[in-house]
DOVO-877453 format. One line per 2 residues: number of its first residue (from 1); their letters; for each residue z, y negated, x of C-alpha. Coordinates in steps of 0.2 Angstrom, whole numbers, m for minus. Layout:
<atoms>
NUM) a) Z:Y:X ~ ...
</atoms>
This chain:
<atoms>
1) xx) 493:119:240 ~ 478:128:247
3) xx) 464:115:254 ~ 452:124:243
5) xx) 460:116:230 ~ 462:99:233
7) xx) 444:96:236 ~ 440:102:219
9) xx) 439:87:210 ~ 428:79:221
11) xx) 416:95:221 ~ 416:96:204
13) xx) 409:76:201 ~ 397:80:217
15) xx) 391:95:206 ~ 392:84:188
17) xx) 381:72:197 ~ 368:83:205
19) xx) 365:91:187 ~ 362:74:181
21) xx) 351:67:194 ~ 341:82:191
23) xx) 341:80:172 ~ 336:62:173
25) xx) 321:63:188 ~ 314:81:179
27) xx) 315:72:162 ~ 304:57:171
29) xx) 294:67:178 ~ 290:75:161
31) xx) 283:58:156 ~ 265:56:155
33) xx) 268:39:163 ~ 276:21:164
35) xx) 275:2:165 ~ 264:m6:176
37) xx) 260:m21:184 ~ 243:m27:178
39) xx) 242:m40:193 ~ 247:m26:207
41) xx) 234:m16:218 ~ 237:2:217
43) xx) 233:2:235 ~ 243:m11:244
45) xx) 256:m7:231 ~ 272:3:239
47) xx) 263:18:229 ~ 248:22:237
49) xx) 249:12:251 ~ 238:26:261
51) xx) 224:30:252 ~ 214:16:261
53) xx) 220:19:279 ~ 209:30:288
55) xx) 194:25:297 ~ 181:31:283
57) xx) 186:23:267 ~ 177:27:250
59) xx) 169:10:244 ~ 178:13:227
61) xx) 195:15:233 ~ 193:1:246
63) xx) 203:m16:238 ~ 213:m4:223
65) xx) 206:m15:210 ~ 191:m4:206
67) xx) 201:12:203 ~ 204:11:185
69) xx) 185:5:181 ~ 176:19:194
71) xx) 186:36:193 ~ 204:35:185
73) xx) 202:31:166 ~ 219:24:158
75) xx) 224:33:142 ~ 237:20:137
77) xx) 237:m1:139 ~ 248:m6:155
79) xx) 253:12:158 ~ 254:22:175
81) xx) 245:37:161 ~ 226:45:163
83) xx) 214:55:157 ~ 211:70:166
85) xx) 197:70:179 ~ 182:80:172
87) xx) 182:98:177 ~ 164:96:185
89) xx) 165:81:196 ~ 149:79:197
91) xx) 151:69:179 ~ 161:56:189
93) xx) 154:56:204 ~ 134:53:197
95) xx) 138:35:190 ~ 140:30:207
97) xx) 128:44:217 ~ 111:46:216
99) xx) 111:63:206 ~ 93:65:208
101) xx) 96:69:226 ~ 108:82:223
103) xx) 97:93:213 ~ 85:106:220
105) xx) 77:124:219 ~ 92:129:231
107) xx) 110:121:228 ~ 126:122:239
109) xx) 138:131:227 ~ 150:117:227
111) xx) 138:107:221 ~ 131:118:208
113) xx) 150:118:201 ~ 153:101:202
115) xx) 167:103:217 ~ 163:89:228
117) xx) 181:86:233 ~ 180:105:242
119) xx) 172:94:255 ~ 176:79:253
121) xx) 190:66:252 ~ 188:56:238
123) xx) 198:41:244 ~ 197:40:264
125) xx) 195:52:280 ~ 193:51:298
127) xx) 178:59:297 ~ 160:52:294
129) xx) 154:53:276 ~ 172:56:271
131) xx) 172:74:275 ~ 187:83:273
133) xx) 185:92:291 ~ 171:93:304
135) xx) 158:106:302 ~ 161:120:306
137) xx) 176:120:303 ~ 174:113:284
139) xx) 159:128:283 ~ 170:140:288
141) xx) 182:137:274 ~ 172:145:265
143) xx) 160:156:274 ~ 173:165:285
145) xx) 169:178:268 ~ 157:187:261
147) xx) 152:178:246 ~ 138:175:235
149) xx) 126:158:233 ~ 121:149:219
151) xx) 108:161:216 ~ 118:177:216
153) xx) 111:181:235 ~ 123:187:247
155) xx) 128:176:261 ~ 135:185:277
157) xx) 153:180:284 ~ 147:170:297
159) xx) 163:166:305 ~ 167:183:310
161) xx) 148:181:321 ~ 155:166:328
163) xx) 170:170:334 ~ 164:186:342
165) xx) 164:186:361 ~ 152:198:365
167) xx) 139:189:354 ~ 121:178:358
169) xx) 123:163:346 ~ 108:154:342
171) xx) 112:138:350 ~ 110:126:335
173) xx) 126:138:328 ~ 134:140:343
175) xx) 137:122:345 ~ 145:122:327
177) xx) 129:109:322 ~ 125:120:307
179) xx) 117:104:298 ~ 102:109:310
181) xx) 96:121:300 ~ 103:119:282
183) xx) 106:105:270 ~ 121:101:263
185) xx) 118:98:245 ~ 102:105:239
187) xx) 86:109:245 ~ 68:116:241
189) xx) 68:132:253 ~ 79:147:251
191) xx) 96:145:260 ~ 98:126:261
193) xx) 86:126:275 ~ 81:108:281
195) xx) 62:114:283 ~ 49:126:277
197) xx) 52:145:279 ~ 47:160:269
199) xx) 59:167:258 ~ 51:183:258
201) xx) 50:198:271 ~ 31:197:270
203) xx) 20:181:274 ~ 5:173:275
205) xx) 5:164:293 ~ 5:146:295
207) xx) 12:133:306 ~ 17:124:290
209) xx) 25:139:282 ~ 37:139:299
211) xx) 40:122:298 ~ 60:125:300
213) xx) 57:136:316 ~ 46:124:323
215) xx) 55:108:323 ~ 65:117:342
217) xx) 52:132:345 ~ 32:130:350
219) xx) 21:135:339 ~ 9:140:354
221) xx) 18:158:355 ~ 9:161:339
223) xx) m8:155:338 ~ m16:166:348
225) xx) m18:185:350 ~ m19:185:370
227) xx) m12:175:382 ~ m3:176:398
229) xx) 7:158:398 ~ 14:155:380
231) xx) 26:168:376 ~ 36:180:385
233) xx) 35:193:372 ~ 18:202:377
235) xx) 12:219:383 ~ 1:212:397
237) xx) m9:201:390 ~ m7:206:371
239) xx) 4:192:363 ~ 18:202:351
241) xx) 23:188:343 ~ 4:185:336
243) xx) 2:202:330 ~ 17:206:320
245) xx) 18:187:313 ~ 1:178:311
247) xx) m8:188:298 ~ m10:189:280
249) xx) 5:201:278 ~ 15:193:294
251) xx) 33:198:296 ~ 44:184:297
253) xx) 55:180:310 ~ 71:184:303
255) xx) 63:201:303 ~ 67:204:319
257) xx) 80:189:325 ~ 94:183:317
259) xx) 96:164:313 ~ 116:166:319
261) xx) 121:178:332 ~ 118:196:336
263) xx) 126:206:351 ~ 109:211:357
265) xx) 99:202:369 ~ 85:187:361
267) xx) 94:187:346 ~ 86:203:339
269) xx) 96:208:326 ~ 106:224:323
271) xx) 99:229:306 ~ 88:223:294
273) xx) 88:223:276 ~ 69:231:267
275) xx) 72:228:249 ~ 90:235:243
277) xx) 90:246:261 ~ 97:241:278
279) xx) 90:247:292 ~ 94:247:308
281) xx) 85:239:324 ~ 88:244:343
283) xx) 81:235:357 ~ 84:234:374
285) xx) 78:221:387 ~ 71:224:405
287) xx) 67:211:418 ~ 48:210:413
289) xx) 50:217:396 ~ 58:230:385
291) xx) 59:242:372 ~ 61:239:354
293) xx) 67:255:343 ~ 67:249:324
295) xx) 66:259:309 ~ 49:254:304
297) xx) 41:263:316 ~ 44:276:333
299) xx) 51:265:350 ~ 38:257:358
301) xx) 37:248:374 ~ 31:232:383
303) xx) 27:223:399 ~ 21:207:404
305) xx) 18:215:421 ~ 12:230:418
307) xx) 8:235:402 ~ 15:250:393
309) xx) 4:265:385 ~ 12:267:368
311) xx) 7:280:357 ~ 8:269:340
313) xx) m7:269:331 ~ m11:251:326
315) xx) m24:238:318 ~ m38:234:330
317) xx) m34:224:344 ~ m42:206:346
319) xx) m49:200:362 ~ m49:209:380
321) xx) m35:216:391 ~ m31:206:406
323) xx) m35:214:422 ~ m19:223:431
325) xx) m20:208:444 ~ m22:195:430
327) xx) m5:203:423 ~ 3:204:437
329) xx) m1:186:444 ~ 3:176:427
331) xx) 21:186:426 ~ 37:177:426
333) xx) 25:161:425 ~ 27:158:406
335) xx) 27:140:398 ~ 42:144:389
337) xx) 52:148:404 ~ 59:165:397
</atoms>
């Protein structure tokens, strides 16, 4: 007899056993729950023993005795069956966490929609604050694509900038320290900023208006119309930072600079938005100055050592020009070291 037929009874038995196993386990999986030992701990039992073993553990999950008190509500007595978690987890999380700290004029998208677990592991994590990943990888989980914030404003796909080997990156961003400028939950400022910064293209100047930037940068570069030391962005002693920013209708920093990164020197952006229009901006740096060609005015040059002559009509200039000798003597000796 063919060997194939000799093994037929065993093969048939194996197939029937497997089918029975599938039907039983499928039926079990479809049940809403099963009986449990009410004296057992969820964490120390053989079922969920891994939940609290990571470095940082959510207080509600530490001993396994509060799972059904804090987060998971049983739907049947002495049964492993639970009511569904709310679709907006804020309703659950704010039973313990202060909801007021998560409210603000600007709210992070996951916070606004109650998707706390988009960033945090609800049980335990190897990362501080129960984060699923560290920054910037956590941030890039969403910000690798262009999307809108909770206020409907368009946000850039910043991972593309981070990965651009030809780009000059703003140091906090280049170091992956997103929290240096942005709050993770809510803020009174646009873009979840950690300090004050104007929301509009034009802004009346004060040190407080740019509190975010002056956390790291000196405000001296914006305080005087003439200087030979406080900024490298000057034509002779004419302070061009002051002329652009320190006025009743000054241009905010991001009119010219990008806060993340650019392929142009000094983080000068390659284009800037004005209303619904995106306008190009061309910048070329020289050893002692540079040339700027934005869409808002004709190309102009500046030089710290040999002041450039430009035909651009401007508002009256405060103060007196430095002498050629004073400009040359101070050239390259700015306080900023830039």
